N, C-alpha and C positions, 0 to 999 in steps of 0.2 A: 089528677093531674095537670103540669100546666104546657103549653103550648105557646111559642115564642116563634112567631116569622119576622124571616128576615130575606134581602134578597142580593145575592153578588154577582156583578155582571150580568148577564142571563139566565144565572139560576136561581131560584126560588129555594128556602131555606125553610122547611118547619121543624122545632127542634123542640123533641116531648122531655120533660121530666115528670118519673113520676111508677103509678100504675096507669097501665094501658086496657081496659077491660069495658066489660059489657058497658059498667053505668058511663062509661066519658068515649068509650067510641064513637060515636054521633056526632062528639062536638069533632075531633081528627078527621071524620072526614070531611066535615064540612069545612074547616079550614084549606085541606088538600084540595078538595072539589074545585072552592073557590077559586085555590092560582090556578089547577089545571082549564078549568071553563072563563079565566083570565087570561089567559093564549100561554100559560108557561110547558115549554117542551121538556126543562130541565126541573126536577123538584130532588130535591135532598132534605131526605127526614134524619135527624140526627139526633141519635140513641142515645147518644152519652148520659144523660139523667136517666134512657129507662129501665125500671127495677126488673120490670114483668110487663109480658104482655099475654092477654088471654086469646082464643079463637076468636073473638068479637077482633082485636086487633089485627090478628094476618087478616080478617076479614076486612080491614078498611084497606089495609097494605096492598092487597089482591082486585079491592076496586080500583086505584090508583093506578097500577100497574098500567090495568087491563083498559083503562082512560086514555092513559099518557098511548098506549100503544096505535093506538086508533089515529094516533095523530102523529107517529114515529117518535114518540117520548121518550125520556126516561127517568126512572123512579130510581133514586143510590140511597144505600142506608148507609148513615156514619156511625164511627162509636160504640156496636154492640156489645154487649157487658156478655160473657159466657155463655150464664143460663138462656140470658134473649137469641145469644146466636145457635145456640144447642135446641130451642124452640123452629126456630128456623130451620134449621136442618131434619127434624122431624117431621115436621110437616111436609118438608118437601117445597119449600117456598125460598131458600138460599139462588139456587139457578135463576130466581126468574126477575131479582133484585142486580144491581153493580152494586157489592161492598167492598167499604173505603174502613179502615182503623179508625179514621178520625175526620174531623172537617174540613180543617185544611188540606190533605189528601186528597179528600173526596173532590175540594171546590176546585185542586191541582187538575185533577183525573178529567173531568167533567169540561174543561176548559173552558 
């Protein structure tokens, strides 16, 4: 898995490429919490390059969402492939996040 970080106005973007599983979920958790602890209230996880997500990956996204909720922040996900979206839906996680078709739409929606 590769993690790329960027910022657009007041939205922090973390892009994931590859597979997100127990072997690398701690890397993503560190990246997300670094942004949140640094003051981010709008966090976009760009999943366009994400091919697979395990329960460990879902846990990391949930941890970030819960942490941001305490400061009235939000986590948005963009570019979900069908298989990844299906995992979110089956796990009941989809309503927790703002979901967008792609990064451009997400950035416009997050304002």
